[in-house]
N, C-alpha and C positions, 0 to 999 in steps of 0.2 A: 464785541466783534460782530460783523455782519457777514452772513453767508449768502452769496448770490446763487440761488438754486436754479439748476437747469434741468434736473431729472430726479425722479423718485423711482426706486427699483421695485418696491413691493407694496405700493399703496393700492390695495384692492378692496373695493367696497361692493360686496355682493356682485362680483363679476364686472363691476365698473372699475376699470384700471386706468390710473393716471401715471403717465411716464414723463414725457417731455412737458416742461412748464417753465414759467419764469416767476420767481417770487424771492422775497428777501427775508431772511431769518435774523432778527436781532437777538443774540444769545443772552442779553440781559433781560429779555422778556420771555414769558412762558407760552406765548401763543403767536400765531401768524395766520395770514389769509393767503390762499393760493388762488390766483386768477387763471382760469382755464377755459377751454372750449371742448367739452366732451359730449358727443351726441348720445342720446339715450332713446331707445325704442322699446315699446311694450313694457314700460315700467310705471308703477304707481308713483307719480312725482310727489304727491302730498305725503305718502307713506315714507318715501326716501328722505324727505327733509325732516322727518321726525326721528329718524334713526341716528344712533351714535355708534361709530365703528371704532373698536379698540385694537391697538397694536402694542405688543411688548416692545417692538422696535421698528423703526423705519430707516431704510438705507437710502442714501441719495448722493448726488454729485453736484459740485458747484461749477461756476463759469471757468475756473482754471483747472478743472479735472480732478480736484481733490475730493476724496470720499468723506462722508460724515454719517453718523448714526444718531437718531433721536430715540429716546427711551420713554416707555410708559405713555404712549400717545393715544389721543382720542381725536377722531375726525368727524365733522358734520357738514353736510351740504347745506349751504345757506342761501344760494341763489340759483334758480333755474329759469331760463328764458327760451321759449319756443323749442322745448325738448332738448335744450343744451345746458349742461351744468356750467355755470359761469364762475361760481366761487365756492371754495371749500375752506372751512375754518378748522385749524389744528391747534391742539394744546399738547404740551409735552413736559416731561419732568427734568431731564438733563440731556446734554449733547456731548458727543465725542467728535472732534474734527480731525481728520487725517486717516481714519480707518473705518471699515465696516466691521463691527464687532457685535456678535449676538448677545453674549452674556459677559458683562463687565465684571461681575462678582467673582467668577472663577479664573479671571485673568491673573497669571503670576507675572509680576514685574519686579524689577530691582531698583528702579530710580523714579522718584517723584519730585517735581520741581514747581515752585510758585514764585512768581515775580510780583512784588508789591510796588506798584508804580506810584509811590507817595514820596514827595520831596520834602515832607516835614522833617526838619533837622533833628528835633528831639526824638521822633520816632526812629530815625536812622541810627542815631547814636545809642539809643537804649536797646534796640534789637542788636545792633552792632555785628561784629565779626566773632563767631563762635564755632566750636566743634564739640559735639556731645555724642555719647553712645548710650543707647537704651536697649532694653530687652535683648541683650547679648549680641545681636547682629545688626541692629539698626543704627546707622550713622546719621546725625542731623548736623547740617552746616548752615550757618547764616552769614551773610556778608553783603557788601554793596553790589548793586547791579550797575554795570558800566555800559554806557553807549559811547563808543570810542573812549575818550578820557573823561567823560562827564558822568557823574553819579546820577542815576535815575532810579531811585528807590532801593528796595531790599530784595535779595534773592534768598529763598529758603529751599535747601536741597535735602531730601530724605532718601536714604539709600539702604536697601537690604542686602547685606554682604552675601547672604545665602540664597537670594532670589526665591524665597519660599512664600513671601507675603503677596496677598491679593491687592488689587487696586483699592478695595474698600478698607483693607487693613491700614495701608499707608495714608489714605484720606482721613481715617480716624486719628492717626498719629498727628497729622497736620492740624486737624481740628483741635486736638488737645494742646498743641503748641500755641496756636492762636489764642486759646482761652487763657493760658498762662501769661502770655503777653498782655492780654486785656487787663488783668489785675494790676499790672505795672503801669500800662499806658492810660487806662481809663476809657479806652475805646478800641474797637477792632480796626486794624488797618484795612483800607479799601482798595478798589481798583486792582483786583488780583487776576493774574493769568496763570492758570494751573495746567501743567503738562506732564506727560510721562513717556518713557521710551518703550516701544513694543515692536518687535520684528524690524529693528533698525530704522524705525520711523518715529519721529516726535509727534505725539498725539496730544491734542489740546482738549481739556475738559471744561465744560461750562455748566454751572448749576443754575437752572432757570427758576426753580422754586426757592423759597427762602431757607437758607441755612442760618444757623445761629450767628455766624460771623458775617452775614450779609446785612447787618443792621445799618440803619440810616442815621446813626448818631452824628450830631454835629461835632467835628473834631476840635477839641479845645486842648491844646498842648500844655496849658497851665496845670492840668490835672495829672501830667506825667510825673511819676515818682522815680527817682534815681535809685539804683539797687545794685546788689552784688549777690552772686550765687556760689555757694561752697560746693554743691554737688547737684547737678541738674537732674541726674537719674533719680535721685531721692525725691526731688520736687515733682518730677514728671509722674512717678509712681503714686505719690500721694494724691496728686490732682486726678489721675486716671481713676483711682479707687473712689475718691469723693464724688467725682462727676458721674460715673457709671451708676452709682447707687442713689443719686439724688438729682436725676435728670430734670424732673418737674421744677424743683426749686431753682436750679441754675438757669433753665430755659426761661422761667418767669422773670428772673433778674435780667438776663440778656435782652429779653423782649422789651423791657422798659426803655432800652436805649433807642428804640425805633421812633420815639417822639410822636407817636400817633394818638396817644391817649389824652384825655382831659387832665389838667394839672393835678386836680384832687385825686384822680385815679392813680396817677403815677406815684404820688406821695403815699397813698394807701399801699400800693404794691411794694414799695421800698420797705415800709413798716412790716408788711406781711412776710417779706423775704427775711428780714432780720429775725422776726419771731420764729419762722420755720428753721432758719439756720441754727438758732440757739437750741430749739427743741430737738433738732436732729443730732447735733454734735456735742452738746453740753448737758449737764445733769439738771433736769427740771423737776426731779422727784423730791417731795417733802418727806416721804417715808416709803418703806419697802412695799412692793406689790402684795406680799403675803399678808401684811397687816390690813391693806385695803380689802383684799379678798375675804379676810376674816370678818370685817365690818359688814360687807355685803351679805355674807352667810348668816350673820346674826339677824339682820333685817328680814331676810327671806324666811328664817325659822320663825320669827315673830308672826309674820303674815300667814305662815302655813299651819300654825298651831290651831287645834280644835278646842283647846282648853279655854275656859272663861277668862278673858283678859280684858280689862277695862279699855286699854289703848286700842286693841284689835277691834273690839266692838264699836268703838267710836269711828274707826276707819271704815268698817263695813257699813255703818249707818250713813256716812258721807257718800260712799259708793252707791248706796240705794237712792239717795237724793239725786245723784248725778244721772242714774238710769231713768228716774222719773222725768228728768228734763229732756229725755230723748237721746242721750248719748250712750253709745255702746262701750261700757266701761265695767271692768270687774277686777277682782283681786289679782288675777294673773297679769292683766294689763298694767296694774300698778307696780307689781314686782318687776316686770320687764323694764318699765320706765325708771324705777328707782335704781335698778342695776346699772342702767346706762348712765344715769346722773352720777352715781357713786364711783364709777370707773375712773373718773378724773379727780377724785378728792385728794389724792396724794400728789397731784401735779401743781406746779406753781401757777398762780394766776397771771394774766397778762401784765398787770401792774408789777408783779414781782419779777417777771421775765425782763421787762424793760429796766427795772432797777439793777438786775444782774448784768445786763448788757452794758449799762453805764458805769458799772464798777470796773470794767475792763480798762487796761492801760491805754488801748487805742482810743476809747471814748473819752478818757480824761484828757488826752492830748488834743483831740479834735474839738471837744467842747470846753476847752480851758476858758475861753471868753465867756461862755454861758455860766460857768461855775463862779467866775469872778465878778460879773456885772449884773446889776439889777434892772428891772423894767422901771423906767423913769416915772411911769404913771402908777403902777401897782406896788412898787417898792419890793417886789418879789424877785428872787434870783431867777435869771433867764433859764437856768437849767431845769428848775422846777416847772416852769411854764412850758418849756419844750417837751419834757417828758409827759406832762398832763395832756398836751395837745396831741402827742403821738398816740396815747391811749384813747383819747376822745375821737381822733381822726379814724382810727381803725374801727372803732365801734360805730361811728357815724356812717362809714361806708358799708359796714356789715349789717347794721340795723336801721339805717337812715334816721338816726337820733339827732335832729336839728337843734335840740336845746343845748347841746354841749358846745364847748369852746374848742374848735379844731382849727387846722391850718387853712387860711383863706388868702386868696389873691396872691400877692407877691411873696407871702410867707412860704408858699409851696416851693418856689424856686430855691429859697434858702434851705428849707428842710430837705429837699431832694439832694442838693449838693453835699450836705453834711451826712445824710443817711447812706448815700452811695459810697462816699469815702470811708465811712465806718465799716460797711460791709466789705469793701475792697481790702482794707487794712487787716481786718480779722482773717480773711482768707489768706492774704499774703503771709501773715504770721503763722497760720496753721500749716502752710506749705513749707515754711522754713526759709523764705526769701528775706534777705537783709535789706531794709530800706534805709537810704541816707536821710537822716532825721531833718537836715536842713531843707531838703526838697519838700518833705511833708509839711514842715512849719511854714514854708513860703506859700504853699497852696492853701493851707488853713487861713493864713492872714488874708489871702485874696478873697476867700469866701467870707471872712468876717467883715470885710469892707462893706458888704451888703447891709450891715446893721446901721450904717449911716442913713440909708434910705428906709430901713424897716426895723423897727424896734420891738417886733413881736408883740405889739399891743393887742 
């Protein structure tokens, strides 16, 4: 949306006040430039252009008399000519169109609506027409958005029957819903128009900075999986708990969809996400922590002993040699280092974690081709080579070990498609969403067709 600004109400920069002006705000961008003519006298112009003026909010009006509010703003004068300010540069975080509202967080609203102007047929059918209830009083409705008799995207309505929720509460619900749809669709729906009702006025919300659902993923509807839900509230509650306690993991996964990274980095991030997912939600312990702590205690007691001990004497002799070489090292430093290393002795290695991931039913289905086919050159099964390349690729990016065989060139595209689908299907099964197997098999066959061009050599 474009806002044709004619007036700012409270843009005051050290008693330099801007009111009437003409500028355009593109709500898909987080900055704009105001062209103006403000005379200044007895001001240090050089000092003025160095200053940044911060505002919690800025009120304004547009060319049709509509109010708007910009939040978390910073303004800087960028051009002065002959004692006249000509240009002011402004950045902001998000925008409300339709009202002047100081504090959005404390605002109690009962209805929140989003229009997804996407004509993708699979997206429309998979979001579909639904009505769910969560958290006792929140009703979620999804359905088609009509323009006259023509379907133009999807409408998502979130309503609090008790009107006790803030705007931030319902925005959080919306974000969780879009995340659940992401696992099914494989991408976030775009072109969203968010609005809510306040004091009998429909107010529009625009997020200028990047939200997780503002990814720039290329929409490939072949990755859409058909599904059924037995109980949306159970799925929602599971996702809300998983998401809130693992924000970094899921934000890293969603960020991969922005397509901004080098291909090798994207592949590494998918591997890292799978490793983190398994570490966070599944058992990676080889034995109990109490046994590990006992081993650490024994090592510390050996190093602490004052009794004559051949092993300890040998260690102390080595430490003396290290000190002679100019390094600040002693028994205490060694104990600390050993304790750190031994903390992970009861955890599975990366190799073992990858093996465990590939023992899952989701992996067996997605990598069925790799389990059944061999590399024409090496005569090794593709699954063995894929797993080895996963391990090597992760260590290549972490330690820049160029000697190992990792994913290169077009192999990255293939690896990313498989690893993304594996992560998605694990989450889908954890949430209790039922996937139609035929739609999964069809997409896997589409990915496998890449082997005609790429034999993972």
